[in-house]
C-alpha positions as CSV (number, residue, x, y, z in Angstrom):
1,X,32.0,8.2,23.7
2,X,30.9,5.0,22.0
3,X,31.8,3.0,25.1
4,X,29.7,5.2,27.3
5,X,26.6,4.9,25.1
6,X,26.6,1.2,24.1
7,X,22.9,1.1,24.5
8,X,21.1,3.8,22.4
9,X,18.3,5.6,24.0
10,X,15.0,4.9,22.3
11,X,11.5,4.8,23.6
12,X,10.8,2.0,21.1
13,X,13.4,-0.4,22.4
14,X,10.8,-2.3,24.4
15,X,8.0,-2.4,21.8
16,X,6.1,-5.5,22.7
17,X,4.2,-7.6,20.1
18,X,1.4,-9.9,21.0
19,X,-1.1,-11.9,19.0
20,X,-4.7,-11.6,20.0
21,X,-6.6,-14.4,21.6
22,X,-8.2,-17.0,19.3
23,X,-11.7,-15.6,19.5
24,X,-10.5,-12.2,18.2
25,X,-9.1,-13.8,15.0
26,X,-11.0,-14.1,11.7
27,X,-11.3,-17.9,11.1
28,X,-12.1,-20.2,8.3
29,X,-11.0,-17.9,5.5
30,X,-9.4,-19.5,2.4
31,X,-6.6,-17.1,1.8
32,X,-5.6,-16.8,-1.9
33,X,-2.9,-19.1,-3.2
34,X,-1.8,-16.9,-6.1
35,X,2.0,-16.8,-6.5
36,X,2.3,-13.0,-6.3
37,X,4.4,-11.0,-3.8
38,X,1.7,-8.6,-2.6
39,X,0.5,-8.5,1.0
40,X,-3.0,-10.0,0.2
41,X,-4.5,-7.9,3.0
42,X,-5.5,-4.3,3.5
43,X,-7.0,-2.7,6.6
44,X,-8.4,0.6,7.8
45,X,-10.2,1.7,10.9
46,X,-13.5,0.1,9.7
47,X,-12.7,-3.0,7.7
48,X,-10.2,-5.7,7.0
49,X,-10.0,-6.9,3.3
50,X,-8.4,-10.2,2.4
51,X,-7.8,-11.7,-1.1
52,X,-9.4,-15.2,-1.0
53,X,-9.5,-18.3,-3.2
54,X,-12.3,-18.0,-5.7
55,X,-13.5,-20.4,-8.3
56,X,-13.9,-19.0,-11.8
57,X,-12.6,-15.5,-11.1
58,X,-11.1,-13.3,-8.5
59,X,-12.5,-12.3,-5.1
60,X,-11.7,-10.6,-1.9
61,X,-13.5,-10.5,1.4
62,X,-14.3,-7.3,3.3
63,X,-15.1,-7.8,7.0
64,X,-16.0,-5.2,9.5
65,X,-13.2,-5.1,12.1
66,X,-15.5,-6.4,14.9
67,X,-16.7,-9.4,12.9
68,X,-14.2,-11.8,14.5
69,X,-14.6,-15.6,15.0
70,X,-15.6,-18.1,12.3
71,X,-16.6,-16.6,9.0
72,X,-19.4,-18.5,7.4
73,X,-18.6,-20.2,4.0
74,X,-21.4,-18.3,2.4
75,X,-20.1,-14.9,3.6
76,X,-20.4,-12.4,0.8
77,X,-17.3,-11.4,-1.2
78,X,-16.4,-8.7,-3.7
79,X,-16.2,-10.7,-6.8
80,X,-16.4,-8.7,-10.1
81,X,-13.0,-9.6,-11.5
82,X,-12.8,-12.5,-14.0
83,X,-9.2,-13.4,-13.0
84,X,-7.5,-13.7,-9.6
85,X,-7.1,-10.5,-7.6
86,X,-3.4,-9.7,-7.0
87,X,-3.5,-6.5,-5.0
88,X,-5.9,-4.4,-3.0
89,X,-5.6,-0.9,-1.4
90,X,-8.0,1.1,0.7
91,X,-8.5,4.7,-0.2
92,X,-6.8,6.9,2.4
93,X,-9.5,9.5,2.2
94,X,-12.6,7.3,2.3
95,X,-12.8,4.2,4.5
96,X,-15.5,2.7,2.3
97,X,-13.6,2.8,-1.0
98,X,-11.1,0.1,-2.1
99,X,-9.3,-0.5,-5.3
100,X,-8.3,-3.9,-6.7
101,X,-5.9,-5.0,-9.4
102,X,-6.3,-8.4,-11.1
103,X,-5.0,-10.9,-13.6
104,X,-7.9,-9.9,-15.9
105,X,-5.9,-6.7,-16.7
106,X,-8.3,-4.3,-15.1
107,X,-8.4,-2.2,-12.0
108,X,-11.7,-1.9,-10.2
109,X,-12.8,0.6,-7.6
110,X,-15.5,-0.5,-5.1
111,X,-17.8,1.3,-2.6
112,X,-18.4,-0.9,0.4
113,X,-21.6,-0.2,2.3
114,X,-21.2,1.5,5.7
115,X,-21.8,-1.6,7.8
116,X,-20.1,-4.1,5.5
117,X,-21.5,-6.5,2.8
118,X,-24.8,-8.3,3.2
119,X,-24.7,-9.5,-0.4
120,X,-21.8,-10.3,-2.7
121,X,-20.7,-7.2,-4.6
122,X,-20.2,-7.7,-8.3
123,X,-20.7,-4.1,-9.6
124,X,-17.7,-1.8,-9.1
125,X,-18.2,2.0,-9.1
126,X,-15.7,2.2,-12.0
127,X,-13.6,-0.2,-14.1
128,X,-10.2,1.2,-15.2
129,X,-9.0,-0.4,-18.4
130,X,-5.7,0.4,-19.9
131,X,-3.2,-2.3,-19.0
132,X,-2.5,-5.1,-21.5
133,X,-1.3,-7.6,-18.9
134,X,-2.2,-8.5,-15.4
135,X,-2.3,-5.6,-12.8
136,X,-0.2,-6.5,-9.8
137,X,0.0,-3.2,-8.0
138,X,-2.5,-0.6,-7.0
139,X,-1.7,2.4,-4.7
140,X,-3.7,5.5,-3.9
141,X,-2.2,8.9,-3.9
142,X,-1.5,9.9,-0.2
143,X,-2.9,13.5,-0.4
144,X,-4.9,14.1,-3.5
145,X,-8.5,12.8,-3.7
146,X,-9.4,10.1,-6.2
147,X,-5.9,9.7,-7.7
148,X,-4.9,6.1,-8.1
149,X,-1.8,4.5,-9.5
150,X,-1.7,1.1,-11.0
151,X,1.3,-1.0,-12.4
152,X,1.0,-4.0,-14.6
153,X,3.1,-6.8,-15.9
154,X,3.2,-4.9,-19.2
155,X,5.8,-2.8,-17.3
156,X,3.5,0.3,-17.5
157,X,2.4,2.6,-14.7
158,X,-0.9,4.4,-15.1
159,X,-2.2,7.2,-12.9
160,X,-5.9,7.5,-13.0
161,X,-8.4,10.2,-12.0
162,X,-11.0,7.9,-10.4
163,X,-13.6,10.7,-10.3
164,X,-13.8,10.7,-14.1
165,X,-12.5,7.2,-14.8
166,X,-9.7,8.5,-17.0
167,X,-6.1,7.6,-17.3
168,X,-4.3,10.9,-17.1
169,X,-0.6,9.8,-16.9
170,X,0.8,6.8,-18.7
171,X,4.5,5.9,-17.9
172,X,5.1,3.2,-20.5
173,X,8.8,3.6,-21.5
174,X,10.5,3.7,-18.1
175,X,10.7,0.1,-17.1
176,X,12.1,-2.7,-19.3
177,X,11.2,-5.4,-16.8
178,X,8.7,-6.5,-14.2
179,X,7.9,-3.8,-11.6
180,X,8.1,-5.2,-8.1
181,X,6.6,-2.3,-6.2
182,X,5.8,1.3,-6.4
183,X,5.8,3.8,-3.5
184,X,4.5,7.4,-3.3
185,X,6.5,9.9,-1.3
186,X,4.8,11.8,1.6
187,X,3.2,14.5,-0.4
188,X,2.7,12.4,-3.6
189,X,5.0,14.5,-5.8
190,X,7.3,11.6,-6.6
191,X,7.2,7.8,-6.9
192,X,9.9,5.3,-6.5
193,X,9.9,1.9,-8.1
194,X,11.9,-1.3,-7.8
195,X,12.1,-3.6,-10.8
196,X,13.4,-7.0,-11.9
197,X,16.3,-5.3,-13.7
198,X,17.7,-4.6,-10.1
199,X,17.2,-0.8,-10.6
200,X,15.4,1.6,-8.2
201,X,14.0,4.5,-10.0
202,X,12.7,7.8,-8.6
203,X,10.2,9.3,-11.0
204,X,8.4,12.6,-11.3
205,X,5.1,11.3,-12.7
206,X,3.7,14.6,-13.9
207,X,6.9,15.6,-15.7
208,X,7.1,11.9,-16.8
209,X,10.9,11.8,-16.1
210,X,13.3,9.8,-14.1
211,X,14.8,12.0,-11.4
212,X,17.3,9.5,-10.1
213,X,18.1,5.9,-10.4
214,X,20.4,3.3,-8.9
215,X,21.6,0.1,-10.8
216,X,22.1,-3.1,-8.8
217,X,20.6,-1.6,-5.7
218,X,20.8,-5.2,-4.4
219,X,22.9,-7.6,-6.4
220,X,20.7,-10.7,-5.9
221,X,18.2,-11.9,-8.4
222,X,15.2,-12.2,-6.1
223,X,12.5,-9.5,-5.7
224,X,13.3,-6.1,-4.1
225,X,11.2,-3.5,-2.4
226,X,11.7,0.3,-2.3
227,X,9.7,2.7,-0.2
228,X,9.9,6.5,0.5
229,X,10.5,7.6,4.0
230,X,9.0,10.8,5.5
231,X,12.3,12.7,5.1
232,X,12.6,11.9,1.4
233,X,15.2,9.1,1.8
234,X,14.5,5.7,0.3
235,X,14.5,2.4,2.2
236,X,15.1,-0.8,0.2
237,X,15.0,-4.6,0.9
238,X,16.5,-7.2,-1.4
239,X,19.1,-9.9,-1.7
240,X,22.9,-10.0,-1.9
241,X,24.7,-12.0,-4.5
242,X,25.1,-14.8,-1.9
243,X,21.2,-14.7,-1.5
244,X,21.4,-13.1,1.9
245,X,18.5,-10.7,2.7
246,X,19.6,-7.1,2.9
247,X,18.1,-3.8,3.8
248,X,19.6,-0.4,2.8
249,X,19.0,3.3,3.1
250,X,19.6,5.7,0.2
251,X,19.7,9.4,-0.3
252,X,18.0,10.2,-3.7
253,X,20.3,13.2,-4.3
254,X,23.3,10.8,-4.2
255,X,22.5,7.2,-5.1
256,X,26.1,6.2,-5.6
257,X,26.5,4.6,-2.2
258,X,23.9,3.6,0.4
259,X,23.7,5.6,3.7
260,X,23.5,2.2,5.4
261,X,23.5,-1.4,4.3
262,X,22.8,-4.4,6.5
263,X,22.8,-8.1,5.8
264,X,20.1,-10.0,7.7
265,X,19.8,-13.7,7.1
266,X,19.6,-16.3,4.3
267,X,15.9,-16.9,4.3
268,X,14.4,-16.7,0.8
269,X,11.0,-14.9,1.5
270,X,10.6,-11.5,0.1
271,X,10.7,-8.8,2.8
272,X,7.6,-6.6,2.8
273,X,8.4,-3.3,4.5
274,X,5.7,-1.5,6.4
275,X,6.6,2.1,7.5
276,X,5.2,4.4,10.1
277,X,6.2,8.0,9.3
278,X,5.1,9.2,12.8
279,X,7.6,7.1,14.7
280,X,10.1,6.4,11.9
281,X,9.8,2.7,12.5
282,X,10.0,0.1,9.7
283,X,8.5,-3.3,10.2
284,X,9.8,-6.1,8.0
285,X,7.5,-9.0,7.4
286,X,9.0,-11.7,5.2
287,X,6.5,-13.7,3.1
288,X,6.7,-17.2,4.5
289,X,8.6,-16.1,7.6
290,X,7.1,-16.4,11.1
291,X,8.6,-13.2,12.4
292,X,8.2,-9.4,12.2
293,X,11.5,-7.5,12.6
294,X,11.4,-3.8,13.4
295,X,14.0,-1.1,13.0
296,X,14.1,2.6,13.9
297,X,15.5,5.1,11.3
298,X,17.4,8.0,12.8
299,X,19.8,10.7,11.5
300,X,22.8,9.3,13.3
301,X,25.0,6.4,12.4
302,X,24.2,3.5,11.9
303,X,20.9,5.2,10.7
304,X,19.0,1.9,10.7
305,X,18.8,0.6,14.3
306,X,17.5,-2.9,14.9
307,X,14.9,-2.8,17.7
308,X,13.5,-6.3,18.1
309,X,11.7,-9.2,16.6
310,X,8.2,-10.5,17.1
311,X,8.3,-14.2,16.6
312,X,5.4,-16.7,16.3
313,X,5.2,-20.4,15.2
314,X,3.2,-20.1,12.0
315,X,4.5,-18.6,8.8
316,X,2.7,-15.6,7.3
317,X,1.0,-15.8,3.8
318,X,0.4,-12.0,3.8
319,X,0.1,-9.0,6.1
320,X,-2.1,-6.0,6.6
321,X,-1.0,-2.8,8.4
322,X,-3.4,-0.6,10.2
323,X,-3.2,3.2,9.6
324,X,-2.3,5.1,12.8
325,X,-5.9,6.5,13.2
326,X,-7.2,2.9,13.7
327,X,-5.1,2.1,16.8
328,X,-6.0,2.2,20.4
329,X,-4.1,5.1,21.9
330,X,-5.3,4.3,25.4
331,X,-3.3,1.0,25.3
332,X,-0.2,2.7,23.9
333,X,-0.6,0.7,20.7
334,X,1.8,1.9,18.0
335,X,1.1,-0.7,15.3
336,X,-1.3,-3.4,14.5
337,X,-0.7,-6.1,11.9
338,X,-3.2,-8.5,10.4
339,X,-1.3,-11.7,9.7
340,X,-2.7,-14.1,7.1
341,X,-2.4,-17.9,7.7
342,X,-3.7,-20.4,5.3
343,X,-7.1,-20.4,6.9
344,X,-7.3,-17.4,9.1
345,X,-6.3,-13.8,9.8
346,X,-4.7,-13.0,13.2
347,X,-4.3,-9.5,14.5
348,X,-0.9,-8.8,16.2
349,X,-0.8,-5.7,18.4
350,X,2.5,-3.8,19.0
351,X,2.5,-1.7,22.2
352,X,5.0,0.5,24.1
353,X,4.7,-0.5,27.8
354,X,4.0,2.7,29.9
355,X,2.8,3.0,33.5
356,X,0.7,6.1,33.0
357,X,-2.8,6.1,31.7
358,X,-2.5,9.6,30.3
359,X,-2.3,10.2,26.5
360,X,1.3,9.7,25.5
361,X,1.9,12.5,23.1
362,X,5.5,11.5,22.3
363,X,4.2,8.2,20.9
364,X,1.4,9.9,18.9
365,X,2.4,13.0,17.1
366,X,-0.3,14.4,14.8
367,X,-0.9,11.9,12.1
368,X,-2.3,11.9,8.6
369,X,-6.1,12.3,8.8
370,X,-8.8,11.1,6.3
371,X,-9.3,14.5,4.6
372,X,-7.7,14.9,1.2
373,X,-5.4,18.0,1.0
374,X,-5.9,18.4,-2.8
375,X,-8.5,17.6,-5.5
376,X,-7.3,15.4,-8.3
377,X,-7.4,18.2,-10.8
378,X,-5.1,20.4,-8.6
379,X,-2.6,17.7,-8.3
380,X,-2.6,16.9,-12.1
381,X,-2.1,20.7,-12.7
382,X,1.1,20.6,-10.6
383,X,0.1,21.5,-7.0
384,X,1.6,19.6,-4.1
385,X,0.4,19.4,-0.5
386,X,1.4,17.5,2.6
387,X,-1.1,15.3,4.4
388,X,-3.6,17.1,6.6
389,X,-2.8,16.0,10.1
390,X,-5.1,15.2,13.0
391,X,-4.5,14.7,16.7
392,X,-5.3,11.3,18.2
393,X,-5.5,12.7,21.8
394,X,-9.1,11.7,22.2
395,X,-9.0,8.8,19.8
396,X,-10.1,8.8,16.2
397,X,-13.8,8.9,15.6
398,X,-14.6,8.0,11.9
399,X,-16.8,10.6,10.3
400,X,-19.3,10.1,7.5
401,X,-17.8,9.2,4.1
402,X,-19.1,10.7,1.0
403,X,-20.1,8.3,-1.7
404,X,-17.6,8.0,-4.6
405,X,-19.2,9.5,-7.7
406,X,-17.7,8.9,-11.1
407,X,-18.6,11.5,-13.7
408,X,-17.6,10.1,-17.1
409,X,-16.6,12.9,-19.4
410,X,-18.1,12.7,-22.9
411,X,-15.5,11.0,-24.9
412,X,-16.1,13.2,-28.0
413,X,-15.2,16.3,-26.0
414,X,-11.7,15.0,-25.7
415,X,-11.1,14.6,-29.5
416,X,-8.4,16.8,-30.8
417,X,-9.9,19.8,-32.7
418,X,-8.3,19.1,-36.0
419,X,-10.6,16.3,-37.1
420,X,-10.4,15.0,-40.6
421,X,-13.4,15.7,-42.8
422,X,-14.2,12.0,-43.2
423,X,-14.4,11.6,-39.4
424,X,-17.0,14.3,-39.2
425,X,-19.2,12.6,-41.7
426,X,-19.2,9.4,-39.7
427,X,-19.5,11.1,-36.4
428,X,-23.2,11.4,-35.8
429,X,-23.8,7.7,-35.4
430,X,-20.9,7.4,-33.0
431,X,-22.1,10.4,-31.0
432,X,-25.6,8.9,-30.7
433,X,-24.1,5.7,-29.4
434,X,-21.8,7.4,-26.9
435,X,-24.5,9.6,-25.5
């Protein structure tokens, strides 16, 4: 049987990657030089955001997708942080809202005007303060509105209700070392983390407990990544003891042995995985590599199937990954990357060559739409919901986004009832200040 099927059938075997022409790139951008392993770029169907070099603080640029060509030196930036920005993430439920984490220990959430910036933006909608060291990771909840996770170099993960500006969950005793990355599962009921202690942990954030963990997921000392797949399995990238780059697939119910483990090469760039749940393809972009390798995940051995490599001449400083609803379905585009060079951002388009002009529904199953399935309060109370799906048959037309409103609760309402008498005597002045 194996002899008969040497070549596995897959519609993605011939995925074809192509960089766009020069005039469709974003030129003259000074991409950040911070030594931090995030992707430095975040994109959605309206905007591309790029962390840039900034004197005296931290900044990132937000460009409307169509604003290609040379970007003027004086182009406005988002520049409210007092230290370098380390990570940015667009809200999945509002294409004008973006979160940023910075060396200044804060997370800021920004509302970008509908047509992009005309002036530099210095006032965030809300500042989230709770970390004692720099914040290197921000990640929005996939299905609940206004729920944002941040992880800092204080080894703490905080989950915020952005609508009220409060920290509602604080996971401060689970990690003993630097957290390399955090990934939500598909309905946002669990997170998985990879850490410098070589462990991958699966955590139920609302119960504040570790559901499963694996020591020495990869034996090497260099940074790992771990992400949830749509079926609940976990995909990791890391290094072997001999410094070879590895990728592995794990079942959280039994973390003893990986479902699959592959050695790749001896390059030393950290592999950033980008996952498309609709097609079950994982794209691996090594920082400092000049290639994107892609693999299909299936239920039959060897489970992780190498498809192909997109190669270019220039190494990548970072990478943005367009959500499915931002792709051109008429061109059979199944992925679009935004590759950062030192001075520019270059879109790379991945297509599946097809002869027909009709909508290819096997390439585009219904995908996660921009509507939140839950409100923040429902999720914090214990509800779960899968993403609300939309069809891409007639392309995606962005709707109107509502403005992000932050309603700060009165801090005094949250005080425990059993106040000491002495507190009550001093309270009136404080209350006047707070109000």
